[in-house]
C-alpha positions in Angstrom: 49.1 13.1 10.7 46.7 14.3 13.4 45.5 10.7 14.0 49.1 9.5 14.5 49.8 12.3 17.0 46.6 11.6 18.9 47.3 7.8 19.0 50.9 8.5 20.2 49.6 10.8 23.0 47.0 8.2 24.0 49.7 5.5 24.3 52.0 7.8 26.3 49.1 8.7 28.7 48.1 5.0 29.1 51.6 4.0 29.9 52.1 6.8 32.4 48.9 5.9 34.2 50.0 2.3 34.5 53.4 3.4 35.8 51.8 5.5 38.5 50.2 2.4 40.0 53.4 0.5 40.4 54.2 -0.1 44.1 57.7 -0.8 45.4 57.6 -3.0 48.5 60.3 -2.5 51.1 61.2 -5.4 53.4 63.0 -5.4 56.7 66.7 -5.9 56.5 66.8 -7.9 59.7 66.8 -11.7 59.1 63.5 -13.4 59.9 64.2 -15.9 62.8 61.5 -18.6 62.5 62.7 -20.5 65.5 62.4 -17.5 67.8 59.0 -16.5 66.3 57.6 -20.0 66.5 58.4 -20.2 70.3 56.0 -17.2 70.9 53.1 -18.8 69.1 53.3 -22.5 69.9 50.2 -22.5 72.2 52.2 -23.5 75.3 51.7 -20.2 77.2 49.1 -19.4 79.8 48.6 -15.7 79.0 45.9 -14.1 76.8 45.0 -10.9 75.1 41.5 -9.5 75.1 41.1 -6.6 72.8 38.6 -4.2 71.1 38.7 -3.1 67.5 37.8 0.5 66.9 37.0 2.3 63.7 36.7 6.1 63.7 36.3 6.0 67.5 33.5 3.4 67.4 33.5 -0.3 68.0 33.9 -2.3 64.8 30.4 -3.6 64.0 31.5 -6.1 61.4 33.0 -9.6 61.6 36.7 -9.2 60.6 39.9 -11.2 60.9 42.7 -9.9 63.1 46.3 -11.3 63.1 48.7 -11.5 66.0 52.5 -11.4 65.4 55.2 -11.7 68.1 57.0 -8.4 68.1 60.5 -9.7 67.2 63.3 -7.6 65.7 62.0 -8.4 62.2 58.4 -7.3 62.9 59.6 -4.2 64.8 61.6 -3.1 61.8 58.5 -3.7 59.6 56.5 -1.4 61.8 59.2 1.3 61.5 59.1 1.0 57.8 55.3 1.2 57.8 55.5 4.5 59.8 58.1 5.8 57.3 56.2 5.0 54.1 52.5 4.8 55.2 49.9 2.7 53.5 49.1 4.7 50.4 52.3 5.8 48.7 54.4 4.3 45.9 56.7 2.7 48.5 55.1 0.4 51.1 56.4 -1.7 53.9 55.9 -5.4 53.6 57.0 -8.7 55.2 58.0 -11.9 53.5 55.4 -14.7 52.9 57.3 -16.9 55.4 57.0 -14.2 58.1 53.4 -13.7 57.3 52.7 -17.4 57.9 54.0 -17.1 61.5 50.8 -15.6 63.0 47.7 -16.4 64.9 44.3 -15.4 63.4 41.1 -14.8 65.2 37.8 -13.0 64.4 36.3 -9.8 65.8 32.8 -10.2 67.2 30.6 -8.1 64.9 28.4 -7.0 67.8 30.8 -5.3 70.1 34.2 -5.3 68.3 35.9 -7.6 70.8 38.5 -10.4 70.1 40.7 -12.7 72.1 44.0 -14.6 71.7 44.8 -17.4 74.2 47.7 -19.6 75.2 50.4 -16.9 74.7 53.8 -16.6 76.4 55.0 -13.3 78.0 56.3 -10.8 75.4 55.3 -8.0 73.1 52.8 -8.6 70.3 51.6 -6.7 67.3 48.0 -7.0 66.1 46.5 -5.9 62.8 43.4 -6.3 60.8 42.0 -5.1 57.4 38.4 -4.1 57.0 36.6 -3.6 53.7 33.2 -1.9 54.0 31.0 -1.9 50.9 28.1 0.6 50.7 25.5 0.8 48.0 25.2 4.3 46.6 22.6 5.7 44.2 23.1 8.3 41.5 21.5 9.4 38.2 22.7 10.5 34.8 21.0 12.8 32.3 19.3 11.0 29.4 17.4 13.7 27.7 14.6 16.2 27.9 10.9 16.1 27.0 9.7 18.8 24.6 6.5 19.6 22.9 4.9 22.3 20.7 2.0 24.5 21.8 0.3 26.8 19.3 3.4 26.8 17.1 5.9 27.4 19.9 8.6 24.9 21.0 8.4 24.3 24.7 11.1 22.3 26.5 9.9 20.1 29.4 11.8 18.9 32.4 15.1 17.0 32.1 14.9 13.2 32.3 17.4 11.3 34.5 18.1 7.6 34.8 18.9 6.3 38.3 21.5 3.7 38.9 23.2 2.0 41.9 26.9 1.4 42.5 29.1 0.1 45.3 31.6 2.3 47.1 34.4 0.3 48.8 36.4 1.7 51.7 39.5 -0.1 53.0 40.6 0.4 56.6 43.8 -0.7 58.3 43.5 -1.2 62.1 46.4 -2.1 64.3 48.0 -1.9 67.7 50.6 -3.4 70.1 50.4 -4.9 73.5 52.5 -6.7 76.1 52.0 -9.8 78.3 54.4 -9.3 81.2 53.8 -12.5 83.3 52.6 -16.0 82.7 48.8 -16.3 83.1 48.3 -12.6 82.6 45.3 -11.3 80.6 46.5 -8.2 78.7 43.9 -5.8 77.3 44.3 -3.7 74.2 42.6 -1.5 71.7 43.5 -1.6 68.0 42.3 1.3 65.9 42.8 3.1 62.6 
């Protein structure tokens, strides 16, 4: 009887832990206009954006990808949803796979955190990047204790620990918006977490 109760409790706990990880994605209600979006990123403009990626107040010292999206009604609604739900809750803002494909990608220079987008038309733009930093950590676990006898007495020695290494992964979301007002203009921006 005790085994059946224990098994039932384990199944309930396992199912509830999986249920806690389910994420509901919320999409913008505005219709994605691919014609309007494509006009912004068709490489026929003369403007550019020069930016710097900042993480915790310092220049990003890693090579990372950043994506540029024209700030149309669809993407603006996505940003509002993102502000509402954040990036760690059970509900999260998202965009359709088609909308995700309408972007320009570049890389951040790992030395000074700079990046650049060229051949852009005047308009508002949204820039985002995801950075994954893996750090090796060291720890130890208790494996036992030496002991010996001396003149009939039991004496415990020092504890014995076994060292091991593991990776700690931190994910960072870096974003910002900027505007190119006139043809040929070079807009500057900072994206940060």
